[in-house]
Structures are given as structure tokens and as C-alpha cells.
N, C-alpha and C positions, 0 to 999 in steps of 0.2 A: 665306795667312791672316796670317802675321807681317808681311808687307809692307803689307797693308791696315791693320793696327793701328798700325804706325809712321806711315803717312800720316795716319791719324785723330789720333794724338797730336800730330803736327806741326801739323795744322790747329788743334787746341785751343790749343797754345802760341802760334801766330801770332795767334789771336783774342784771347788774354789779353794779349799784348804790345801789340796795337793799342789795346785798351781802356785799358791802363795809361798808354800815351802820350797818349791823348786826355783822360782824366779826371785823370791825375796822382795816382792813388790805387790801393789794392789792388783786385783783382778781387772780393774778398769784401766790399768796402764797399757794393756795390750789386748786387742780383740782376738779371741781364739777362733779357730776354724779356717775357712778358705782365705779370709782377709788377714791372716796372721802375718805380720811383717810388712803389710801394705799401709795400714792406717794405725800408726803408733800413738800411744798416749791418748786414746780416745775413749769416750764413754758412750753408752747405748741407751736409747730411749725407745720403747716399744709402744706402738699405738695402732688402733684399728683403722682410722681414717688416714689415707696417704698424705694429706695436706696438714694434718694436725702437728706433725713434727716440725714442719717449716714455721707454723704459727708460733710454736713454743720457742723456736730459734730466734724469731723476730722479737719476741718479748725479752728473751735473754740479751739480745743486742741492744735493746732500748735501755734496759737496766744497766748495762755495761757502759754505755756512752753518756747517759743522763744520771749523774750521781744523786741529784735531788728529786728524782722521779717518784721515789717512794713517799716523799713528804709532800711535794708540790703537785704532783700528778700532771694533769693536762696543761697547767700553766707553763711548765717547762717546755712541753712540746709546742705550745703556741708561740713562745718567744723564739724558738729555733726549730722550725718544722723539719721532721725527719723525711728522708727520701728513700724509697725502696725501688731498685732498678730491676726491671724484668725484660726479658728478650721478647721481641715481637713473635717469635716462634714458640713461646711458652704455652703451656696448657691453657685452654680457654677457661676463664673464670677464676684463675688462680689469684690474680690481684684483688678482685672483689672479695674473695674469701678471706684474704689476709686483712683487708680493711675492716670487714665486718667482725672478725675475731679480735682485732686489736683496738677497735673503736677509733680508727683513723679516717680522715676524709679521703676521698678519691684523689685529690690533687697531690697526695703524698706518694702516689704511684708515678713512675717514670718509665714509659715504654721506649726501649732502646731498639732502633731499627736494625735490620740485618744488612749484610753486604749487598751492594747494588752494582758495583763495577768490578771488583776483584774478590776472589774467594767464592765460597758457597753462598747461595742466596738464602740459606737457612742458618747461617752462623751470625753471631752478634758482631756488629761493626765496632771494633775496639776503638778506633780513632774517634768515631762519633760519640762513643760513650765517655771518653775522656773530655771531650768538649762539653758534654752535658754536665759532668761532675764539676768542672770549673765554673760553668754558669750558675749552678746551684750554690756553690760556695760564695760566689760574688753576690748572690741575692740574699745571703744570710741564712741559708738552709744547711742542714746536716746530712751529708750522704751516709746512710745507715747500713744498707745491706744490698748485695747483688746476688741474684739467682741465675746461675749459669746452667747450661744443659750439656750432659754427656750422653747425647742421643736424644734429639728432640722427639716430642710425642708424635709428630707427623711422619717424618722421613728418617729419623735416626742420625742426624748430623750432630757433631760434637763441636762446641765452641773452643776457641783458643784459650784453654784454661790456664796454661802457663803465663801467657801475656796478661790475662785478666787478674791472676794472682799477684803479679807485680804491680799492677795498677791499684788493686785494693790495699796492698801493703803501703803504697805511697800515700794514699789518702785516708787510711784507717777505716776501710770498709770491710764489713763481715762478708765472706764469700761462702755461699751455699751452692752445692752441686746436686743435681738429680738427673735421672735418665736411665734408659735400658742398658746403655753401654757400660754402665758400672758393673754389670755382671761379669764382664770379661776380666775384671781384677782378680777373679779366682783362678784364671788360667795362667800358664807359664809365659805365654807370649801376650804382651799388652802393648798397644800403641802408645806413643809418647803423649798424645793429647789426652788419652784417658788416664794414663799413669800420673799425669799432673794433678788429677783430682785428689790424690792421696795427700797433697799438701794443703788442701782447702780447710776451712774452719769447721764445716759440717757437710754431711751428705745424707740423703735419704735412699734407702734400699727397699725393694719390694720382692723379697725372695718367694713369696707365695705364687705369683704368676710365673716367675722364672722357672720354678721347680715343679709346677703343677700341684701345689699343696693348697687345699681349700682351708679357709678359716685360720689362716696364718697371718699374724700381725706384720706390719711394716716396721722397719728399724731406721732410726735416725742416729747417726754417729756424729759426735761433736767433741770439740777440744775446748775445755775451760777449766781453770784452776780454782775458782771460787765456788765452793759448794753452797754457800748461802744464796748466791744469785741464781744457781741452777734450781735450788729449792723454791725460790720465789717465782721463777719463770715456769715452774711446773714440770721440769725435766727429771726431777728425782722426787721420790715419795717414800714415806715410811710405812705405807699401808700394805698389808700382805696381799690384798687383791690386786694392787698395781704390780707387785712383783710376779704374780702368777700369769701376767700377760705373756711372758716369754715362754711359758711351759709348752704350748703347742708347737712353737717354732723349735724349741730345743729338742723335743721328742722327735720331730720330723727330721731334724738334722742328724740326730743320733741314729735314726733308722736308715737314712741314706748313706751316711758316712762321707768322709771327705772325697773318696773316689767317686761315689755316686753323684755328689753335687757337681764335681768337676766334669764328670762324663755328660751329664744333662746339658750343661751350659756349652760344652765343647760340641755336642751333637747339634745343638741349635745353630751355632756359628757355622758349622760345616754345611748345614742345609742351605743357609743363606748364601754362602760362598758358591756352592754348587749351582744354585739357581742363577746367581749373578753371572758366573762364567758361561752358562748355557745361553742365557738371554743376550749376551754380547754378540753371539753368532747369528742371531735372528734379525732379519731385516724389519724395518718399520717399528721397532721396539726401542724406546729410549729409557735408559736407566738414570735415575736421579741421584744415585749415591755411589757413583763410580770412584770417586776419590776416597771414599770411606771403606777401605779394604777390610778393616776389622769390625765393621758395623754388622750386627746381627739382623739388620732391617734392610730389605730390598724393596724399592719403590720403582715401578715402571709404568709405562703407558704406551698405547699405540699412537704413532704419529706418522703421517704420510710424508714421504720425502718429496722435496720440491724438484721439479725437472731440472737436470743439470747440476744438481748440488752435490757436494762431496758427501759420501756416505758416512764419513766420520762426524761431520757436523750435521746432525739430524735435526730437522724441524726448526731451522733458524729462520725467522720471518724476514722477508725481503723489505728493505726500507721504503721502496717505492710503492708498496701495496697500500691501498686505501684502508683506513681504520675499519670501515664497514666490512670490507672483504676479510680482513684479519679476524674481526669479531665473528663473522659467519663461519669461518673455518674453525675457529675456536669452539663455538657451540656444536658444530658438526662432530669434531673430534671428541668432545666431552660426552656427547650422547653415545658415540660408538664405544668409547672406553667404559662407560657405565654398563652398556650391554655386554661387553667382553668380560667385565668383572663378574657380573651376575652369572654368565655362562660358565666361567671357570669355577665359581663357587659351587654350582650344581654338579659339574662334572667331576671335580676333585674336592670333595667336602673335607678331606683330611688335611688339606693345605692350610686352612684357617685364614683365607684371604679376606681382606676388607677393602671396600671402595670408599675413597675419600676425595674431597674437593679442596684443592690447594689454590691459594689466591693467585699465584703467578703461573704455575704450570697448568692448572685446571684439574679435571677428574683423573685420578691415578689409582693404581692397584697396589696395595701394600702387602708384603709377605714378611711377617715378624714371627719366626718360629720360636724365639725366646719366650714369647707371651702365649703361644698356642700349641707348640709341638708337644709339650709334656702332657697336655690334656687330650689333644686330638690324635696323638700317636703318629705324628708325621715321620715318614721314613724317606730314604733316598729315592725309592721307586715312585713315591708320590710326587717328588720334584720333577723326575723324568716324565711322568704322565702330564704334569702341568705344562711343561715345555712343549710336549707334543700337541696338547690341546690348543696352546697359543698358536702354534704353527698351522694347525688345521683351520683355525678361525681367521687367519690373516687374509686368505683370498676373498672371503666374504666381506670383510671390512674394507679392503682395498677397492674391490669392485663397487661396493655401495657408495663409497666416498667419491669415486670417479663419475658415477652416474647421477649424482644429485644435481649438479649444475645443469647437465643436459636435460634432466627431467623438468627442472624449473623453467628452462627456456622453452621446451616443447609445450608445457602447460600454459605459459604466458602467451605464446603465439596461437593457441587454439581458442576459437570463439566458444563461449559458454562455460569455460573452466577457469577456476581461480586457484592460484597456488597459495598455500597457507604455510607460513614459517612457524614451525613448532620446534624449538630448540631441544626439547626433551624426547623427540621421536628418533630412534636410531635407524629407521628405514630409509628408502630412497626419497620419500617426500610425502606430503599431504596435499590433497586436491579436493576441491568442492565444485559441484555442478550448480551453476546459477540458472534456475529455471525462469520462465517468463514472469511469474508473479513474485519473484524473490525481491524482498526489500533489503537492499544492500546496506542501507544506513541504520537498520534496526538489528538489535541483538536478541530479539525475542524469539520464542519457539516458532519454528516453521514446520507445521504438520505436513504440508505438501512436499517440502524439500526432504523431510525425514523419511517420507514414504518412498520418494524417488531413490534416495541413497540406500535405503534398505533393499529395494529391488536390485539396484546396481551391485551391491555387495553380494547378493545371492547369485547374480549372473556371473560375476568375476570368479567366485569360488567354484562355480560349476565348470570352469574352463580347465581345471586340474593342472595348473601351471606350477612352477617351482616357487613363485612369489606368494606371499601371504597378504591378505587384505583384511582390514579391520575398519570398523566404523566407530567413531567417538566424537565427542564435542570438540569444537575448535578451541584453540587456546584463547582464554578470556572471552568465550562466546558460548552460546547455547545452540548454535547451528550445527548440523551434522555434516561430516565430511568423510572421505575415504583415505585411510592410512595405508600406504603401500610399504610392504616390508622389505627386508634386506634381500639382496641379490647374490647368489652364489656363483653366477656365471654371467657372460656377456648377454645383455638383454636389449632387445630392439625397443628403445624408448619411444620412437615415433609410432610404432604399432600399438604399444601399450596405451599411450595417451589417446590415440585415435579410437581404440576400442572402448576406452572409458567414456569418451565424448559421445560416440555413436550409440553405445548401449544406454547411456543416460537419456539421450534424446529420444530413443525409441520407447523407453519406459514412460517418459513424459507425454509423448504422442498417444501411446495406448491408453494412458490415464485420461487424457482429454477426450479420446474417442469414446471411452466408456461413459464418461460424464455426459457427453453430447448424446450418446445413445440412450442414456437414462432419461434425459430431458425429452427426447423425441418420443420415447415410449410413453412417457407420462402424458404428453400432449395428445398422442394418438389414442390413448384410452379415454381421455376426456372427450375428444371428438367422436369416438365410437359410441360413447354413452349418449351424446346428444343425438346422433343419427338414429340410434336404436329407439330413443324416446319418440322421435319424429315418426319412425316407421310404425310404432304401436298406435300412435294417434291416427295415422292414415288407415291402418287396418280397422280401427274402430269406426271410422267414417264409412269404409267400404262395406263392412258387415252389418252395420246398423246397431241401434241400441237394443232391439228386441233379442238379438242373438246373445247379448251379454247376460240376460236374466237366466238363472240356472234351469228352471223347468221349461220355460218357453223356448229358450235357446236350443235345448236338446231336441225339442220337437221340430223346430224349423230346420236344424241341421239334419234331421232324419228324413224329412220330406225333401229338402233342397240342400244337399251338402255343398259346402263352399270349397272351390278348388284354389286353395291358398298355397303358394309355394313357400318353402322354408327360406327365410332371409336372415342373414347375419353379416358380420364384419370380420375381416381378417387384416392383420397388420403386417406389412412387409418390412422387416428390419433393414434390409438392404436399401430399398427405395425410400423408406420413410413415409409411406403413404398407406391410406386405408383402401381396401378392396372388398367388394361384395362377395359373399359365399354362395351366391346363387349359381355361379358357374361350377362351383365344386359339387353342389348337391345335384345339379341337373346332369352334368356330364361325368360325374364321379371321378374327376381328376383334380389334382392340385395345380393351381396356376404356377407356371414356371417363374414368372417375375424376372428380376434382374439377377444375373449370376454374380455372387460376391467376388470381388477381386482377391487375388492372393496377397497375403501379408508380406510386404517386402522386408527383406533382411538387410538391416543397416550395417552390420559388421562386415567389413571387407576383409575377409580372411586371406592372407597371403598363402601361396602354395608352400607346404612344408614337406620335409622328408618324412618317410615312414618312421614313426616313433618319436618324431620331434615334437616337443611340447610347445604350447603357445608362448609368444613373446621371446622366442629364442632366435638369435640371428642365424641365417642360413650358413651352412658350412661349405657352400659351393665355392670351388676355386681354392680351397685351403688344403693344407696337408693333414688336417685332423681326420679325414675320412678313413674308415677302416678298409682293409684289403678285400674283405668279403662282400661288403655291402655298398661300397662307394659307387661302383659303376651302375649297378641296378637302381640305386637311389637317384643318381643324376638322370638316368633315362626316364624314370617315372616322373621326376620333376619337369623334364622337357616335354614329355607327353601331356602333362597337365597344363603347361604354359602354351602349347600349340596343339589344340584338339583337332583342328582342321587337317585336311589331307595335305600331303607334301607337294612339291612341284611336279613330280611325275604324274600324279593324279590330275592336276590342272592341265598338263600337257595333253594327257589322254582325252580329256573332255573337249579341248579345243581342236583336236585333230580329227574329229568326226562330225564334219558339217552336214553330211547327208542325213543325219538323224533329225527328224522334225521334233520340235519341242513337245508336241502332243503325242508323238508315236511311242509305243511301248519299247522298252529296252529288251535285249535278248534274254535277260533273266526273267522278265515278265512273260515273254512268249513261251518259255519252258514251263511255266506254272499254269495249269488249266484254271480258268475262271478268274485269272488276274485282270484280264482286259474287261471282263464283265463287271468286276468290282469298281474299276476305274471309271467306266461309262455309266455307272448308276446315277440316276437323277438325284439332285439335291433334295427332292421332296421325300425320298425314302429315308433320309436321315432324321426327318422330324418324328416326334413321338406319335404313335398311333392312338387316336382318340376313339374311345368306344362310342358307337352310335346309340342314340336313344332307342327305346323299345318301340316307339311309334314309327320309326323309320325302317325297321327290319321287316 
């Protein structure tokens, strides 16, 4: 290992010596590699933590602007507080990290808002920044450093770096730039906004994720002429261990070569452009980075177009819409986009998609091949597959979003059902059945309601429809409810809600019937025990005390046997009453009792075409019927709707007044014995009771 390190260090020294001999200047005067000619007269600092380089740059800026900082320390900062300006679209936690590393209070951070009226909503507002700088100067503060973005962490937007550089030169502020778009500096074609970053005071590059290289340090390039201040700030070091930080990156760059580095960055940019151009042709998809043609980041989301709106202006809210309606639509679209992102990640894992929640737009899907393509191996075919998957999921998203409001109205208008607003559920909606003993004001566990919803979920899943049903706790509650999944086709919402209500009501009634039957059986058993005890006492009185003695009783029973009938009790579940078993033992038949009624079916199923699944709207009268099955299916449906005879049969019956209502028809006359069966007495229909032996 030591031998290899010595050889690597020797190679580094030889390359440096050759460069010095050819150029006649220091190696730090020009950055070799893909950035050669882009960032002139710069020095490099290698670090493991991405934010460490910015912290060292802030320390260098403090030493440069405060001459007595080495001697007086915090007293100098207290008399004239420094200000660090960060964009509102900067990485989360970046400002807190800088304050902790520099020992500065949080008021030293100034959050610069992004554009609200003109320009991108993720770019720094330059006019507002200038106003903030003037206000800080008037208050006796010192504007120290500005962190600009060449590709924000969220959507990849680039600030107006050229205008920011002019502003920083005017007020003596250090300009630092970071972002994924800095990788495009290695290409031959670079946008003017990104090319302006080469004029900044410092920048941070992360070649490891860009090139798919693990354990490769980040690089911070800076321009400064005082080596003493850079040494105090920690940007330079004489330790050999610090110099070896660049070894993994140097070896990786030597392995890839200049062409390999440029090819990987170019491939990532081509993938993003390919996806962006394809998504522009897809309806209901909004792209957030359309003005950033050179950005290697594509951020998109599903958004339902408003009726009558211009397709170019997608998803623009109507000013007359109530805030509650806008908020509801926002939550609905966020849930659907979250579902779409998870589906695409599973279907196309090589795409490296991420789902993120933006403050203004909501939940979006980000495609950043510059950070993922080298590791995941993303190709152009994966981008085409991603676009096809988006198109295949659009009908489901559109149909579900259209049916949500109708489902809410139907549930609200149905007695016994309560609509639950769950913003995280991407399906049609959430509904809960309110049973008779439901305490609506309590959020405690409801065992009876949980039992009803469990049975309801089982019944709904047995219908084998295209919808999916799940049961889970209500949002901020412990009560159970039914979650209706997404719809891929037109669904009859009225039939769906009616089925849920009727089925839940049946389950509740059956549960009550079972509880009532249990109580009736318990009371019947107690009454039977009392009657049997009374019967035993009466038998003792009839037989006498002597017959109960073992020896004497057997003698008396032998001389004078007792003719005792077997008596018992039977419980009729239908009638709910006790009956004697004497009739059963004497006549050897079971009492008929009361015939139990048939269990009514509460679900009113509508007539459906053969093969049509539940909750589907009928295709009758539409052009969607197939040529082979449309006529037969319509005839079957009409026969189901009109089971009785047609008008010809009615006319035939009314045209035969000579037939007596009690007379047999001609068909009956042709069958022998038909008239005999008709004239049979009603007594023959009764069950034949076996006569006792004494009557035979």
C-alpha cells in the first residue's frame, strides 16, 4: 500500500512539474481537466463534507473584510455584524450549518425570497436583494457573502448570476455559487446564466454523484491572492494527509479521461432533454423547468386542466374559486402525484425518480439523471418506458379526480354514511358507516363499528369489482372506515354508495339479530330449567316417597309399575318459546312450529350485461358495444328488465272469455291426472301423522 501511494505521489509531482515547465506559472493558476479555460487563476480545496468548503470560504471572507479579527475576535463582529445572504430555494439546513461552524448567531443569516411576479418562482429576487443590502448597510451591518444557485437542489433553476455578480462587486460582497448545473461547464455548449458562474469568487463542485464515483471528495474552487489568509481559513495545509484527499478523485479522473467525463455529463443532459420534450406532448402533465433548456433536472406533476381553459396554460387557478375549494383540489392532486411517483419508481426503477413536496407547486416528481444515471445505468429506452407508463396511468388519475366530488355528494346525501376527508389517500374517497350505538363525539375505539366495517370490507371484496377497498383508521381518529381505491373506468357512484350503505345496514341488523337470539336462548334455557325442576317435584308427589327408596321402590315398581310419560322441553328458535316434548315422544314426530322467513337481500343489484363487473355504468345506448355481443347482450338485458309476457300474451288471455277461471286449460286436459292433482283436497297436503299403536 505504501509503495503504491509513493508511486501515485510521484506521478502527481511529475505532472505538476511538466505543467509548470510548459506554462511557466503555478499549477494553481489554472484548473486542469474539463474546467480548463473556464475558471482561471483558481485554487482547489478538497473536502469530504459538501458544505465544509462553503464554511471555509465564509471564514476566508471574514478574515478578508475584518482586518483586526485575528486580534480582537468576536468584538469586531459585534461592533459590525456580518450578514450572509441565502436564497429561499437553498438547501435546507445550510444556514444553520454555517452559523454553527463559524460561531455566528442566527440573525446573521438573511433569507432572500424568490421571484413572485416575474421570472421563475425558484430564482432569487435580485431587486429585493438589493433592497435588503441597502437596509443592512443603513443599520450598521456588513454584507459579507452571497450564496447563489446554479441549479437549485429542488428543481434545478439557475439564479441570474451575471446580475448578482454586478451587485456583489458594487457592495464588496463575496459571491459563492453551487448547484448541479455547474457540471455543464465541462460541455462545449453552456448557457449564459451558468457560464457567468466562472466569474464568481468561489464555487463548490460534487463530481462524485455526477460521474457515479463513490468515496470521491467534493471540490471548492476559489480565487484569492493572500496565502496567509487561506492558511488561516483552513483552505490550504502543509500536512501530507490533507494533500492525499485528492488522490481518489485524481485516480478516477485519470481512469475516465476527459472524453469519459464529458460523455457521462452529456448523456445525463440528453436524457433530461429527451424526457422534457416527450412530456410536453402529454396532456395533464405540467413541467416546472420549461425555461431551463440546459438544466439536467426535469420536474413534473399531474395537474387536471380546468374546463374551457387553454391547454398551454395548465392548472392556472381561477380567481373566483373559494380558498377551501382550491385547497381541496391541491390536496387531491398532491395525493395523486404521490401515488403516480411511487408507481413510476416501481415500474421504472432505473429512472432514479424522487418524489418531493414543494411549497408553491405541491407534490412533484423529479428526474435528475446527472445525480442517478451513472449509478442506475439509465438509458434512453428507460426514458421512453417512463413516458409510456405516465400515459398509461393518466386515465386512472383523471377518472379518480373527476369521481371524487360526486362520491362526496352521494355519501353526504345517504343516511348512515359519513364522508371522511383524508388528504393522503389517493383513491376516490373514504367513508364510514355510523351505526346506532356510534358515539360521534368520541374518538375512542369502537369495537362494534370495527366489527361492522370488517364484515363490510369482506363483502365488498367478494364482489370482484375493479375497485380496491381497504380498512384503516380515520385521520386523527381511532375509528374504522372504508377506503375506496382508484377507478380505471367510469364507475356508477350511486350504485357504489348504495351498496356500501345497504350492506353495512344488513351486517348491523344481522349482528343485532344474533345478539337478540342469544338473549332469547339464554332466557329460554333458564325458563326450561325452572319448568323441569317443577316437573320433577310434581313427579315426586305423584309417585310418593316410598318409591324413592332404593330397595322398597324397586319392589313397589315390580308389583305396581308406574305409567309415567317422558316429559321434556324443546326451544323453538323461530317462535322464541318453550314447547313440551310429550307430543314428540308420543306421536314420534317433530312439531312443525313456525316456518322461519327467508333472509331478505338488501343489495339492490342492477341488471348488468354478461361479463360486466359491479359498479360499472351500463353501456346501453353507447357506441362502445362490440359487433358480436352488442345485440345479444341488449336482448338479455331487456328480458331481465321485462320478465312478464308481452302484449300478445295479454291479448290472448283476454280474448278467451268462455274459459272459466276454475276450468282446466287445454294443456291440462292433454295430461292424464292433471285434473285429479288440481282437485285434490288441501288435507292431503298436510304431513301424515303416524297413529299410536293403541289405535291400530
